[in-house]
PDB file of N, CA, C and O in Angstrom:
ATOM      1  N   MET A   1     -18.741   6.036  -3.800  1.00  0.00           N
ATOM      2  CA  MET A   1     -17.907   4.841  -3.903  1.00  0.00           C
ATOM      3  C   MET A   1     -17.200   4.601  -2.569  1.00  0.00           C
ATOM      4  O   MET A   1     -16.694   5.535  -1.946  1.00  0.00           O
ATOM      5  N   ALA A   2     -17.174   3.355  -2.148  1.00  0.00           N
ATOM      6  CA  ALA A   2     -16.489   2.995  -0.903  1.00  0.00           C
ATOM      7  C   ALA A   2     -14.989   3.225  -1.045  1.00  0.00           C
ATOM      8  O   ALA A   2     -14.432   3.134  -2.140  1.00  0.00           O
ATOM      9  N   GLN A   3     -14.352   3.522   0.069  1.00  0.00           N
ATOM     10  CA  GLN A   3     -12.910   3.746   0.053  1.00  0.00           C
ATOM     11  C   GLN A   3     -12.237   2.925   1.138  1.00  0.00           C
ATOM     12  O   GLN A   3     -12.877   2.441   2.071  1.00  0.00           O
ATOM     13  N   LEU A   4     -10.925   2.783   0.988  1.00  0.00           N
ATOM     14  CA  LEU A   4     -10.088   2.070   1.940  1.00  0.00           C
ATOM     15  C   LEU A   4      -9.402   3.063   2.867  1.00  0.00           C
ATOM     16  O   LEU A   4      -9.036   4.157   2.438  1.00  0.00           O
ATOM     17  N   GLN A   5      -9.225   2.702   4.114  1.00  0.00           N
ATOM     18  CA  GLN A   5      -8.356   3.464   5.003  1.00  0.00           C
ATOM     19  C   GLN A   5      -6.965   2.851   4.845  1.00  0.00           C
ATOM     20  O   GLN A   5      -6.791   1.651   5.055  1.00  0.00           O
ATOM     21  N   VAL A   6      -5.970   3.671   4.473  1.00  0.00           N
ATOM     22  CA  VAL A   6      -4.640   3.156   4.164  1.00  0.00           C
ATOM     23  C   VAL A   6      -3.593   3.816   5.056  1.00  0.00           C
ATOM     24  O   VAL A   6      -3.620   5.025   5.282  1.00  0.00           O
ATOM     25  N   GLU A   7      -2.679   3.003   5.553  1.00  0.00           N
ATOM     26  CA  GLU A   7      -1.527   3.472   6.325  1.00  0.00           C
ATOM     27  C   GLU A   7      -0.282   2.871   5.678  1.00  0.00           C
ATOM     28  O   GLU A   7      -0.181   1.652   5.541  1.00  0.00           O
ATOM     29  N   LEU A   8       0.668   3.722   5.278  1.00  0.00           N
ATOM     30  CA  LEU A   8       1.961   3.280   4.753  1.00  0.00           C
ATOM     31  C   LEU A   8       3.009   3.760   5.750  1.00  0.00           C
ATOM     32  O   LEU A   8       3.232   4.960   5.909  1.00  0.00           O
ATOM     33  N   VAL A   9       3.645   2.807   6.414  1.00  0.00           N
ATOM     34  CA  VAL A   9       4.550   3.131   7.511  1.00  0.00           C
ATOM     35  C   VAL A   9       5.917   2.505   7.265  1.00  0.00           C
ATOM     36  O   VAL A   9       6.024   1.314   6.975  1.00  0.00           O
ATOM     37  N   ALA A  10       6.968   3.329   7.384  1.00  0.00           N
ATOM     38  CA  ALA A  10       8.345   2.832   7.338  1.00  0.00           C
ATOM     39  C   ALA A  10       8.845   2.734   8.779  1.00  0.00           C
ATOM     40  O   ALA A  10       8.168   3.184   9.704  1.00  0.00           O
ATOM     41  N   VAL A  11      10.004   2.161   8.966  1.00  0.00           N
ATOM     42  CA  VAL A  11      10.539   1.951  10.302  1.00  0.00           C
ATOM     43  C   VAL A  11      10.602   3.263  11.095  1.00  0.00           C
ATOM     44  O   VAL A  11      10.294   3.279  12.287  1.00  0.00           O
ATOM     45  N   GLU A  12      10.993   4.347  10.447  1.00  0.00           N
ATOM     46  CA  GLU A  12      11.227   5.589  11.170  1.00  0.00           C
ATOM     47  C   GLU A  12      10.088   6.604  11.104  1.00  0.00           C
ATOM     48  O   GLU A  12      10.115   7.590  11.840  1.00  0.00           O
ATOM     49  N   GLU A  13       9.084   6.391  10.241  1.00  0.00           N
ATOM     50  CA  GLU A  13       8.039   7.402  10.105  1.00  0.00           C
ATOM     51  C   GLU A  13       6.786   6.855   9.421  1.00  0.00           C
ATOM     52  O   GLU A  13       6.831   5.842   8.722  1.00  0.00           O
ATOM     53  N   LYS A  14       5.663   7.554   9.640  1.00  0.00           N
ATOM     54  CA  LYS A  14       4.449   7.291   8.878  1.00  0.00           C
ATOM     55  C   LYS A  14       4.604   8.040   7.561  1.00  0.00           C
ATOM     56  O   LYS A  14       4.748   9.262   7.560  1.00  0.00           O
ATOM     57  N   VAL A  15       4.578   7.331   6.454  1.00  0.00           N
ATOM     58  CA  VAL A  15       4.837   7.912   5.139  1.00  0.00           C
ATOM     59  C   VAL A  15       3.559   8.483   4.525  1.00  0.00           C
ATOM     60  O   VAL A  15       3.566   9.591   3.989  1.00  0.00           O
ATOM     61  N   TRP A  16       2.466   7.727   4.604  1.00  0.00           N
ATOM     62  CA  TRP A  16       1.205   8.184   4.000  1.00  0.00           C
ATOM     63  C   TRP A  16       0.049   7.595   4.792  1.00  0.00           C
ATOM     64  O   TRP A  16       0.089   6.437   5.207  1.00  0.00           O
ATOM     65  N   SER A  17      -0.972   8.402   4.995  1.00  0.00           N
ATOM     66  CA  SER A  17      -2.155   7.941   5.710  1.00  0.00           C
ATOM     67  C   SER A  17      -3.363   8.659   5.141  1.00  0.00           C
ATOM     68  O   SER A  17      -3.326   9.873   4.941  1.00  0.00           O
ATOM     69  N   GLY A  18      -4.430   7.928   4.879  1.00  0.00           N
ATOM     70  CA  GLY A  18      -5.645   8.550   4.372  1.00  0.00           C
ATOM     71  C   GLY A  18      -6.562   7.533   3.725  1.00  0.00           C
ATOM     72  O   GLY A  18      -6.376   6.324   3.868  1.00  0.00           O
ATOM     73  N   THR A  19      -7.560   8.043   3.006  1.00  0.00           N
ATOM     74  CA  THR A  19      -8.482   7.165   2.303  1.00  0.00           C
ATOM     75  C   THR A  19      -8.060   7.061   0.844  1.00  0.00           C
ATOM     76  O   THR A  19      -7.548   8.018   0.262  1.00  0.00           O
ATOM     77  N   ALA A  20      -8.281   5.891   0.267  1.00  0.00           N
ATOM     78  CA  ALA A  20      -7.869   5.642  -1.110  1.00  0.00           C
ATOM     79  C   ALA A  20      -8.913   4.788  -1.822  1.00  0.00           C
ATOM     80  O   ALA A  20      -9.697   4.080  -1.190  1.00  0.00           O
ATOM     81  N   ASP A  21      -8.903   4.873  -3.154  1.00  0.00           N
ATOM     82  CA  ASP A  21      -9.797   4.062  -3.979  1.00  0.00           C
ATOM     83  C   ASP A  21      -9.287   2.632  -4.104  1.00  0.00           C
ATOM     84  O   ASP A  21     -10.067   1.680  -4.066  1.00  0.00           O
ATOM     85  N   PHE A  22      -7.950   2.486  -4.257  1.00  0.00           N
ATOM     86  CA  PHE A  22      -7.346   1.162  -4.308  1.00  0.00           C
ATOM     87  C   PHE A  22      -5.860   1.249  -4.011  1.00  0.00           C
ATOM     88  O   PHE A  22      -5.255   2.320  -4.050  1.00  0.00           O
ATOM     89  N   VAL A  23      -5.287   0.083  -3.712  1.00  0.00           N
ATOM     90  CA  VAL A  23      -3.855  -0.043  -3.434  1.00  0.00           C
ATOM     91  C   VAL A  23      -3.333  -1.214  -4.249  1.00  0.00           C
ATOM     92  O   VAL A  23      -3.990  -2.251  -4.346  1.00  0.00           O
ATOM     93  N   VAL A  24      -2.150  -1.052  -4.836  1.00  0.00           N
ATOM     94  CA  VAL A  24      -1.491  -2.145  -5.545  1.00  0.00           C
ATOM     95  C   VAL A  24      -0.110  -2.333  -4.917  1.00  0.00           C
ATOM     96  O   VAL A  24       0.631  -1.366  -4.743  1.00  0.00           O
ATOM     97  N   ALA A  25       0.234  -3.575  -4.580  1.00  0.00           N
ATOM     98  CA  ALA A  25       1.534  -3.880  -3.993  1.00  0.00           C
ATOM     99  C   ALA A  25       2.040  -5.199  -4.573  1.00  0.00           C
ATOM    100  O   ALA A  25       1.251  -6.076  -4.925  1.00  0.00           O
ATOM    101  N   ARG A  26       3.360  -5.330  -4.668  1.00  0.00           N
ATOM    102  CA  ARG A  26       3.954  -6.575  -5.144  1.00  0.00           C
ATOM    103  C   ARG A  26       4.415  -7.384  -3.933  1.00  0.00           C
ATOM    104  O   ARG A  26       5.267  -6.944  -3.161  1.00  0.00           O
ATOM    105  N   THR A  27       3.843  -8.556  -3.787  1.00  0.00           N
ATOM    106  CA  THR A  27       4.224  -9.447  -2.688  1.00  0.00           C
ATOM    107  C   THR A  27       5.056 -10.598  -3.245  1.00  0.00           C
ATOM    108  O   THR A  27       5.250 -10.704  -4.457  1.00  0.00           O
ATOM    109  N   THR A  28       5.537 -11.443  -2.370  1.00  0.00           N
ATOM    110  CA  THR A  28       6.310 -12.608  -2.813  1.00  0.00           C
ATOM    111  C   THR A  28       5.447 -13.580  -3.609  1.00  0.00           C
ATOM    112  O   THR A  28       5.971 -14.449  -4.307  1.00  0.00           O
ATOM    113  N   GLU A  29       4.127 -13.438  -3.509  1.00  0.00           N
ATOM    114  CA  GLU A  29       3.195 -14.299  -4.251  1.00  0.00           C
ATOM    115  C   GLU A  29       2.756 -13.675  -5.577  1.00  0.00           C
ATOM    116  O   GLU A  29       2.064 -14.319  -6.365  1.00  0.00           O
ATOM    117  N   GLY A  30       3.156 -12.419  -5.825  1.00  0.00           N
ATOM    118  CA  GLY A  30       2.773 -11.730  -7.053  1.00  0.00           C
ATOM    119  C   GLY A  30       2.151 -10.373  -6.758  1.00  0.00           C
ATOM    120  O   GLY A  30       2.022  -9.977  -5.600  1.00  0.00           O
ATOM    121  N   GLU A  31       1.765  -9.660  -7.821  1.00  0.00           N
ATOM    122  CA  GLU A  31       1.170  -8.341  -7.650  1.00  0.00           C
ATOM    123  C   GLU A  31      -0.268  -8.475  -7.148  1.00  0.00           C
ATOM    124  O   GLU A  31      -1.024  -9.331  -7.607  1.00  0.00           O
ATOM    125  N   LEU A  32      -0.624  -7.620  -6.203  1.00  0.00           N
ATOM    126  CA  LEU A  32      -1.910  -7.716  -5.541  1.00  0.00           C
ATOM    127  C   LEU A  32      -2.616  -6.371  -5.589  1.00  0.00           C
ATOM    128  O   LEU A  32      -2.051  -5.356  -5.183  1.00  0.00           O
ATOM    129  N   GLY A  33      -3.843  -6.361  -6.082  1.00  0.00           N
ATOM    130  CA  GLY A  33      -4.669  -5.162  -6.073  1.00  0.00           C
ATOM    131  C   GLY A  33      -5.715  -5.284  -4.989  1.00  0.00           C
ATOM    132  O   GLY A  33      -6.379  -6.314  -4.869  1.00  0.00           O
ATOM    133  N   VAL A  34      -5.866  -4.225  -4.190  1.00  0.00           N
ATOM    134  CA  VAL A  34      -6.810  -4.254  -3.075  1.00  0.00           C
ATOM    135  C   VAL A  34      -7.857  -3.167  -3.271  1.00  0.00           C
ATOM    136  O   VAL A  34      -7.526  -1.985  -3.356  1.00  0.00           O
ATOM    137  N   LEU A  35      -9.114  -3.570  -3.341  1.00  0.00           N
ATOM    138  CA  LEU A  35     -10.255  -2.664  -3.430  1.00  0.00           C
ATOM    139  C   LEU A  35     -11.048  -2.756  -2.133  1.00  0.00           C
ATOM    140  O   LEU A  35     -10.869  -3.709  -1.375  1.00  0.00           O
ATOM    141  N   PRO A  36     -11.918  -1.790  -1.860  1.00  0.00           N
ATOM    142  CA  PRO A  36     -12.759  -1.887  -0.663  1.00  0.00           C
ATOM    143  C   PRO A  36     -13.526  -3.219  -0.650  1.00  0.00           C
ATOM    144  O   PRO A  36     -14.026  -3.662  -1.684  1.00  0.00           O
ATOM    145  N   GLY A  37     -13.614  -3.846   0.518  1.00  0.00           N
ATOM    146  CA  GLY A  37     -14.306  -5.131   0.641  1.00  0.00           C
ATOM    147  C   GLY A  37     -13.429  -6.335   0.379  1.00  0.00           C
ATOM    148  O   GLY A  37     -13.923  -7.463   0.395  1.00  0.00           O
ATOM    149  N   HIS A  38     -12.130  -6.134   0.137  1.00  0.00           N
ATOM    150  CA  HIS A  38     -11.214  -7.246  -0.124  1.00  0.00           C
ATOM    151  C   HIS A  38     -11.162  -8.180   1.084  1.00  0.00           C
ATOM    152  O   HIS A  38     -11.283  -7.738   2.227  1.00  0.00           O
ATOM    153  N   ALA A  39     -10.985  -9.451   0.823  1.00  0.00           N
ATOM    154  CA  ALA A  39     -10.849 -10.436   1.904  1.00  0.00           C
ATOM    155  C   ALA A  39      -9.595 -10.147   2.726  1.00  0.00           C
ATOM    156  O   ALA A  39      -8.583  -9.717   2.173  1.00  0.00           O
ATOM    157  N   PRO A  40      -9.648 -10.374   4.024  1.00  0.00           N
ATOM    158  CA  PRO A  40      -8.464 -10.162   4.870  1.00  0.00           C
ATOM    159  C   PRO A  40      -7.303 -11.054   4.426  1.00  0.00           C
ATOM    160  O   PRO A  40      -7.503 -12.194   4.007  1.00  0.00           O
ATOM    161  N   LEU A  41      -6.092 -10.516   4.524  1.00  0.00           N
ATOM    162  CA  LEU A  41      -4.902 -11.294   4.195  1.00  0.00           C
ATOM    163  C   LEU A  41      -3.668 -10.628   4.778  1.00  0.00           C
ATOM    164  O   LEU A  41      -3.699  -9.465   5.182  1.00  0.00           O
ATOM    165  N   LEU A  42      -2.582 -11.389   4.813  1.00  0.00           N
ATOM    166  CA  LEU A  42      -1.280 -10.889   5.224  1.00  0.00           C
ATOM    167  C   LEU A  42      -0.294 -11.351   4.176  1.00  0.00           C
ATOM    168  O   LEU A  42      -0.212 -12.545   3.885  1.00  0.00           O
ATOM    169  N   GLY A  43       0.466 -10.412   3.597  1.00  0.00           N
ATOM    170  CA  GLY A  43       1.428 -10.763   2.563  1.00  0.00           C
ATOM    171  C   GLY A  43       2.780 -10.141   2.835  1.00  0.00           C
ATOM    172  O   GLY A  43       2.873  -9.056   3.408  1.00  0.00           O
ATOM    173  N   GLN A  44       3.833 -10.837   2.420  1.00  0.00           N
ATOM    174  CA  GLN A  44       5.191 -10.319   2.546  1.00  0.00           C
ATOM    175  C   GLN A  44       5.538  -9.550   1.281  1.00  0.00           C
ATOM    176  O   GLN A  44       5.361 -10.068   0.178  1.00  0.00           O
ATOM    177  N   LEU A  45       6.032  -8.314   1.422  1.00  0.00           N
ATOM    178  CA  LEU A  45       6.391  -7.507   0.266  1.00  0.00           C
ATOM    179  C   LEU A  45       7.655  -8.056  -0.387  1.00  0.00           C
ATOM    180  O   LEU A  45       8.598  -8.458   0.296  1.00  0.00           O
ATOM    181  N   LYS A  46       7.661  -8.068  -1.714  1.00  0.00           N
ATOM    182  CA  LYS A  46       8.833  -8.486  -2.463  1.00  0.00           C
ATOM    183  C   LYS A  46       9.883  -7.391  -2.361  1.00  0.00           C
ATOM    184  O   LYS A  46       9.537  -6.216  -2.243  1.00  0.00           O
ATOM    185  N   GLU A  47      11.158  -7.757  -2.403  1.00  0.00           N
ATOM    186  CA  GLU A  47      12.252  -6.773  -2.332  1.00  0.00           C
ATOM    187  C   GLU A  47      13.000  -6.716  -3.639  1.00  0.00           C
ATOM    188  O   GLU A  47      13.329  -7.774  -4.175  1.00  0.00           O
ATOM    189  N   PRO A  48      13.290  -5.561  -4.188  1.00  0.00           N
ATOM    190  CA  PRO A  48      12.594  -4.292  -3.935  1.00  0.00           C
ATOM    191  C   PRO A  48      11.225  -4.325  -4.590  1.00  0.00           C
ATOM    192  O   PRO A  48      10.935  -5.213  -5.392  1.00  0.00           O
ATOM    193  N   SER A  49      10.400  -3.374  -4.253  1.00  0.00           N
ATOM    194  CA  SER A  49       9.024  -3.386  -4.730  1.00  0.00           C
ATOM    195  C   SER A  49       8.463  -1.976  -4.805  1.00  0.00           C
ATOM    196  O   SER A  49       9.100  -1.014  -4.376  1.00  0.00           O
ATOM    197  N   GLN A  50       7.272  -1.871  -5.352  1.00  0.00           N
ATOM    198  CA  GLN A  50       6.541  -0.609  -5.392  1.00  0.00           C
ATOM    199  C   GLN A  50       5.178  -0.799  -4.754  1.00  0.00           C
ATOM    200  O   GLN A  50       4.579  -1.873  -4.815  1.00  0.00           O
ATOM    201  N   VAL A  51       4.706   0.276  -4.140  1.00  0.00           N
ATOM    202  CA  VAL A  51       3.334   0.335  -3.651  1.00  0.00           C
ATOM    203  C   VAL A  51       2.688   1.513  -4.351  1.00  0.00           C
ATOM    204  O   VAL A  51       3.235   2.616  -4.348  1.00  0.00           O
ATOM    205  N   ARG A  52       1.523   1.288  -4.956  1.00  0.00           N
ATOM    206  CA  ARG A  52       0.789   2.364  -5.637  1.00  0.00           C
ATOM    207  C   ARG A  52      -0.528   2.588  -4.903  1.00  0.00           C
ATOM    208  O   ARG A  52      -1.275   1.649  -4.627  1.00  0.00           O
ATOM    209  N   ILE A  53      -0.792   3.859  -4.593  1.00  0.00           N
ATOM    210  CA  ILE A  53      -2.014   4.225  -3.877  1.00  0.00           C
ATOM    211  C   ILE A  53      -2.790   5.208  -4.741  1.00  0.00           C
ATOM    212  O   ILE A  53      -2.291   6.289  -5.053  1.00  0.00           O
ATOM    213  N   LYS A  54      -4.019   4.836  -5.132  1.00  0.00           N
ATOM    214  CA  LYS A  54      -4.873   5.708  -5.943  1.00  0.00           C
ATOM    215  C   LYS A  54      -5.817   6.452  -5.000  1.00  0.00           C
ATOM    216  O   LYS A  54      -6.645   5.844  -4.321  1.00  0.00           O
ATOM    217  N   HIS A  55      -5.675   7.790  -4.969  1.00  0.00           N
ATOM    218  CA  HIS A  55      -6.489   8.615  -4.080  1.00  0.00           C
ATOM    219  C   HIS A  55      -6.715   9.979  -4.714  1.00  0.00           C
ATOM    220  O   HIS A  55      -5.817  10.523  -5.357  1.00  0.00           O
ATOM    221  N   ASP A  56      -7.893  10.529  -4.540  1.00  0.00           N
ATOM    222  CA  ASP A  56      -8.215  11.882  -5.026  1.00  0.00           C
ATOM    223  C   ASP A  56      -7.845  12.096  -6.493  1.00  0.00           C
ATOM    224  O   ASP A  56      -7.413  13.186  -6.866  1.00  0.00           O
ATOM    225  N   GLY A  57      -8.010  11.069  -7.328  1.00  0.00           N
ATOM    226  CA  GLY A  57      -7.691  11.178  -8.742  1.00  0.00           C
ATOM    227  C   GLY A  57      -6.200  11.137  -9.044  1.00  0.00           C
ATOM    228  O   GLY A  57      -5.796  11.371 -10.183  1.00  0.00           O
ATOM    229  N   ILE A  58      -5.382  10.847  -8.048  1.00  0.00           N
ATOM    230  CA  ILE A  58      -3.924  10.800  -8.189  1.00  0.00           C
ATOM    231  C   ILE A  58      -3.446   9.399  -7.826  1.00  0.00           C
ATOM    232  O   ILE A  58      -3.990   8.766  -6.922  1.00  0.00           O
ATOM    233  N   GLU A  59      -2.426   8.920  -8.535  1.00  0.00           N
ATOM    234  CA  GLU A  59      -1.787   7.663  -8.161  1.00  0.00           C
ATOM    235  C   GLU A  59      -0.402   7.976  -7.629  1.00  0.00           C
ATOM    236  O   GLU A  59       0.472   8.404  -8.383  1.00  0.00           O
ATOM    237  N   SER A  60      -0.193   7.767  -6.339  1.00  0.00           N
ATOM    238  CA  SER A  60       1.104   7.987  -5.704  1.00  0.00           C
ATOM    239  C   SER A  60       1.873   6.677  -5.698  1.00  0.00           C
ATOM    240  O   SER A  60       1.333   5.629  -5.343  1.00  0.00           O
ATOM    241  N   VAL A  61       3.149   6.747  -6.096  1.00  0.00           N
ATOM    242  CA  VAL A  61       3.992   5.558  -6.196  1.00  0.00           C
ATOM    243  C   VAL A  61       5.134   5.673  -5.192  1.00  0.00           C
ATOM    244  O   VAL A  61       5.793   6.709  -5.102  1.00  0.00           O
ATOM    245  N   TYR A  62       5.360   4.599  -4.438  1.00  0.00           N
ATOM    246  CA  TYR A  62       6.422   4.556  -3.443  1.00  0.00           C
ATOM    247  C   TYR A  62       7.302   3.340  -3.693  1.00  0.00           C
ATOM    248  O   TYR A  62       6.799   2.255  -3.983  1.00  0.00           O
ATOM    249  N   GLU A  63       8.617   3.522  -3.580  1.00  0.00           N
ATOM    250  CA  GLU A  63       9.574   2.413  -3.648  1.00  0.00           C
ATOM    251  C   GLU A  63       9.742   1.894  -2.228  1.00  0.00           C
ATOM    252  O   GLU A  63      10.053   2.664  -1.319  1.00  0.00           O
ATOM    253  N   VAL A  64       9.539   0.596  -2.029  1.00  0.00           N
ATOM    254  CA  VAL A  64       9.660   0.014  -0.697  1.00  0.00           C
ATOM    255  C   VAL A  64      10.656  -1.141  -0.706  1.00  0.00           C
ATOM    256  O   VAL A  64      10.910  -1.764  -1.738  1.00  0.00           O
ATOM    257  N   SER A  65      11.201  -1.403   0.455  1.00  0.00           N
ATOM    258  CA  SER A  65      12.120  -2.525   0.622  1.00  0.00           C
ATOM    259  C   SER A  65      11.725  -3.274   1.886  1.00  0.00           C
ATOM    260  O   SER A  65      11.718  -2.707   2.978  1.00  0.00           O
ATOM    261  N   GLY A  66      11.402  -4.529   1.730  1.00  0.00           N
ATOM    262  CA  GLY A  66      11.047  -5.372   2.867  1.00  0.00           C
ATOM    263  C   GLY A  66       9.751  -4.967   3.533  1.00  0.00           C
ATOM    264  O   GLY A  66       9.281  -3.842   3.362  1.00  0.00           O
ATOM    265  N   GLY A  67       9.180  -5.870   4.283  1.00  0.00           N
ATOM    266  CA  GLY A  67       7.996  -5.550   5.056  1.00  0.00           C
ATOM    267  C   GLY A  67       6.798  -6.411   4.710  1.00  0.00           C
ATOM    268  O   GLY A  67       6.902  -7.439   4.041  1.00  0.00           O
ATOM    269  N   PHE A  68       5.643  -5.944   5.200  1.00  0.00           N
ATOM    270  CA  PHE A  68       4.410  -6.712   5.080  1.00  0.00           C
ATOM    271  C   PHE A  68       3.231  -5.835   4.697  1.00  0.00           C
ATOM    272  O   PHE A  68       3.237  -4.625   4.924  1.00  0.00           O
ATOM    273  N   LEU A  69       2.226  -6.460   4.114  1.00  0.00           N
ATOM    274  CA  LEU A  69       0.962  -5.824   3.763  1.00  0.00           C
ATOM    275  C   LEU A  69      -0.130  -6.566   4.529  1.00  0.00           C
ATOM    276  O   LEU A  69      -0.208  -7.794   4.482  1.00  0.00           O
ATOM    277  N   SER A  70      -0.969  -5.813   5.233  1.00  0.00           N
ATOM    278  CA  SER A  70      -2.072  -6.411   5.977  1.00  0.00           C
ATOM    279  C   SER A  70      -3.379  -5.800   5.495  1.00  0.00           C
ATOM    280  O   SER A  70      -3.530  -4.578   5.473  1.00  0.00           O
ATOM    281  N   VAL A  71      -4.321  -6.650   5.111  1.00  0.00           N
ATOM    282  CA  VAL A  71      -5.651  -6.199   4.702  1.00  0.00           C
ATOM    283  C   VAL A  71      -6.635  -6.724   5.732  1.00  0.00           C
ATOM    284  O   VAL A  71      -6.695  -7.926   5.992  1.00  0.00           O
ATOM    285  N   THR A  72      -7.417  -5.804   6.324  1.00  0.00           N
ATOM    286  CA  THR A  72      -8.433  -6.176   7.305  1.00  0.00           C
ATOM    287  C   THR A  72      -9.742  -5.491   6.924  1.00  0.00           C
ATOM    288  O   THR A  72      -9.805  -4.773   5.926  1.00  0.00           O
ATOM    289  N   GLY A  73     -10.765  -5.709   7.708  1.00  0.00           N
ATOM    290  CA  GLY A  73     -12.040  -5.039   7.490  1.00  0.00           C
ATOM    291  C   GLY A  73     -11.934  -3.534   7.661  1.00  0.00           C
ATOM    292  O   GLY A  73     -12.760  -2.793   7.129  1.00  0.00           O
ATOM    293  N   GLU A  74     -10.927  -3.070   8.397  1.00  0.00           N
ATOM    294  CA  GLU A  74     -10.735  -1.633   8.623  1.00  0.00           C
ATOM    295  C   GLU A  74      -9.940  -0.954   7.508  1.00  0.00           C
ATOM    296  O   GLU A  74     -10.011   0.267   7.367  1.00  0.00           O
ATOM    297  N   GLY A  75      -9.182  -1.719   6.707  1.00  0.00           N
ATOM    298  CA  GLY A  75      -8.400  -1.117   5.625  1.00  0.00           C
ATOM    299  C   GLY A  75      -7.105  -1.852   5.370  1.00  0.00           C
ATOM    300  O   GLY A  75      -6.992  -3.054   5.608  1.00  0.00           O
ATOM    301  N   VAL A  76      -6.117  -1.098   4.876  1.00  0.00           N
ATOM    302  CA  VAL A  76      -4.831  -1.662   4.468  1.00  0.00           C
ATOM    303  C   VAL A  76      -3.720  -0.994   5.267  1.00  0.00           C
ATOM    304  O   VAL A  76      -3.669   0.231   5.376  1.00  0.00           O
ATOM    305  N   THR A  77      -2.835  -1.808   5.821  1.00  0.00           N
ATOM    306  CA  THR A  77      -1.637  -1.298   6.482  1.00  0.00           C
ATOM    307  C   THR A  77      -0.431  -1.915   5.812  1.00  0.00           C
ATOM    308  O   THR A  77      -0.350  -3.134   5.657  1.00  0.00           O
ATOM    309  N   ILE A  78       0.516  -1.061   5.411  1.00  0.00           N
ATOM    310  CA  ILE A  78       1.748  -1.518   4.788  1.00  0.00           C
ATOM    311  C   ILE A  78       2.889  -1.111   5.716  1.00  0.00           C
ATOM    312  O   ILE A  78       3.105   0.074   5.972  1.00  0.00           O
ATOM    313  N   LEU A  79       3.614  -2.109   6.214  1.00  0.00           N
ATOM    314  CA  LEU A  79       4.755  -1.875   7.094  1.00  0.00           C
ATOM    315  C   LEU A  79       6.016  -2.208   6.305  1.00  0.00           C
ATOM    316  O   LEU A  79       6.256  -3.371   5.981  1.00  0.00           O
ATOM    317  N   ALA A  80       6.818  -1.199   5.995  1.00  0.00           N
ATOM    318  CA  ALA A  80       8.010  -1.393   5.168  1.00  0.00           C
ATOM    319  C   ALA A  80       9.275  -1.091   5.968  1.00  0.00           C
ATOM    320  O   ALA A  80       9.276  -0.229   6.846  1.00  0.00           O
ATOM    321  N   GLU A  81      10.352  -1.814   5.652  1.00  0.00           N
ATOM    322  CA  GLU A  81      11.631  -1.525   6.290  1.00  0.00           C
ATOM    323  C   GLU A  81      12.139  -0.155   5.844  1.00  0.00           C
ATOM    324  O   GLU A  81      12.666   0.612   6.651  1.00  0.00           O
ATOM    325  N   SER A  82      11.978   0.147   4.552  1.00  0.00           N
ATOM    326  CA  SER A  82      12.312   1.480   4.044  1.00  0.00           C
ATOM    327  C   SER A  82      11.314   1.846   2.959  1.00  0.00           C
ATOM    328  O   SER A  82      10.761   0.976   2.287  1.00  0.00           O
ATOM    329  N   CYS A  83      11.088   3.150   2.795  1.00  0.00           N
ATOM    330  CA  CYS A  83      10.088   3.611   1.832  1.00  0.00           C
ATOM    331  C   CYS A  83      10.465   5.011   1.358  1.00  0.00           C
ATOM    332  O   CYS A  83      10.803   5.878   2.164  1.00  0.00           O
ATOM    333  N   GLU A  84      10.405   5.225   0.042  1.00  0.00           N
ATOM    334  CA  GLU A  84      10.683   6.526  -0.545  1.00  0.00           C
ATOM    335  C   GLU A  84       9.624   6.849  -1.583  1.00  0.00           C
ATOM    336  O   GLU A  84       9.204   5.980  -2.347  1.00  0.00           O
ATOM    337  N   PHE A  85       9.194   8.110  -1.606  1.00  0.00           N
ATOM    338  CA  PHE A  85       8.261   8.580  -2.631  1.00  0.00           C
ATOM    339  C   PHE A  85       8.965   8.484  -3.981  1.00  0.00           C
ATOM    340  O   PHE A  85      10.116   8.901  -4.106  1.00  0.00           O
ATOM    341  N   ALA A  86       8.284   7.938  -4.998  1.00  0.00           N
ATOM    342  CA  ALA A  86       8.896   7.756  -6.319  1.00  0.00           C
ATOM    343  C   ALA A  86       8.258   8.638  -7.390  1.00  0.00           C
ATOM    344  O   ALA A  86       8.968   9.250  -8.188  1.00  0.00           O
ATOM    345  N   ASP A  87       6.911   8.712  -7.417  1.00  0.00           N
ATOM    346  CA  ASP A  87       6.242   9.409  -8.515  1.00  0.00           C
ATOM    347  C   ASP A  87       4.777   9.664  -8.159  1.00  0.00           C
ATOM    348  O   ASP A  87       4.217   9.061  -7.244  1.00  0.00           O
ATOM    349  N   GLU A  88       4.187  10.576  -8.917  1.00  0.00           N
ATOM    350  CA  GLU A  88       2.755  10.858  -8.749  1.00  0.00           C
ATOM    351  C   GLU A  88       2.166  11.083 -10.135  1.00  0.00           C
ATOM    352  O   GLU A  88       2.724  11.834 -10.934  1.00  0.00           O
ATOM    353  N   LYS A  89       1.041  10.437 -10.421  1.00  0.00           N
ATOM    354  CA  LYS A  89       0.412  10.531 -11.738  1.00  0.00           C
ATOM    355  C   LYS A  89      -1.055  10.905 -11.572  1.00  0.00           C
ATOM    356  O   LYS A  89      -1.699  10.501 -10.604  1.00  0.00           O
ATOM    357  N   ARG A  90      -1.569  11.660 -12.497  1.00  0.00           N
ATOM    358  CA  ARG A  90      -3.002  11.985 -12.526  1.00  0.00           C
ATOM    359  C   ARG A  90      -3.704  11.074 -13.487  1.00  0.00           C
ATOM    360  O   ARG A  90      -4.918  11.178 -13.663  1.00  0.00           O
TER     361      ARG A  90
END
């Protein structure tokens, strides 16, 4: 199965980096699910919001505040003003 290259970056640090099956983020336009092959886009993250990253059979959840989500042919980059790990589910 194809995977996404994902970077989750806060102002002060890289929070998470790796390959993932999918990413879900809430933007000002609504909740957005990103799978491999998704069309390129740029979205503003809703405040406050969550970003969920499904990888290695685990779903990691992060609380984010402010920022942007960028989807390109290379993967997904999430730039957040602040980001904290919230939960992990199998």
